[in-house]
C-alpha positions in Angstrom: 71.3 144.5 72.8 74.9 143.5 73.7 76.1 139.9 73.0 76.8 138.0 76.2 80.3 137.1 77.0 79.6 134.9 80.0 79.7 131.2 79.3 76.6 130.5 81.4 74.7 133.3 79.5 75.7 131.9 76.1 74.7 128.4 77.1 71.3 129.5 78.3 70.7 131.8 75.3 71.5 129.0 73.0 69.0 126.7 74.8 66.3 129.4 74.5 67.1 129.9 70.8 66.8 126.1 70.2 63.5 126.0 72.1 62.2 128.9 70.0 63.2 126.9 66.8 66.1 129.2 65.9 68.8 126.6 65.4 71.3 129.0 63.7 71.2 131.3 66.7 71.6 128.4 69.1 74.6 127.1 67.1 76.2 130.5 67.0 76.0 130.9 70.8 77.3 127.4 71.6 80.2 127.8 69.2 81.0 131.2 70.7 80.9 129.6 74.1 83.4 126.9 73.0 85.7 129.7 71.7 85.9 131.1 75.3 87.6 127.8 76.5 85.1 127.5 79.4 85.4 125.0 82.3 84.6 121.4 81.5 81.0 121.4 82.6 80.1 124.2 80.2 82.2 122.7 77.4 80.4 119.4 77.7 77.0 121.1 77.8 77.7 123.1 74.7 79.0 120.1 72.8 76.1 117.9 73.9 73.6 120.6 72.7 75.4 120.9 69.4 75.2 117.2 68.9 71.5 117.2 69.7 71.0 120.1 67.3 72.8 118.2 64.5 70.6 115.1 65.1 67.4 117.2 64.9 68.5 119.0 61.8 69.5 115.8 60.1 66.1 114.2 60.5 
């Protein structure tokens, strides 16, 4: 399976990984998305998801 290079695909795959209780995979995809320097809506969505992930992990 090829890794997605589309910002939208990385965002969605990260969300699916989080929902499947795979936080490391979710984090990897959202950090990869941020490295692409996406448009502001995708950047904000990735950052927001990373923050939520950090809160859940820190419980």
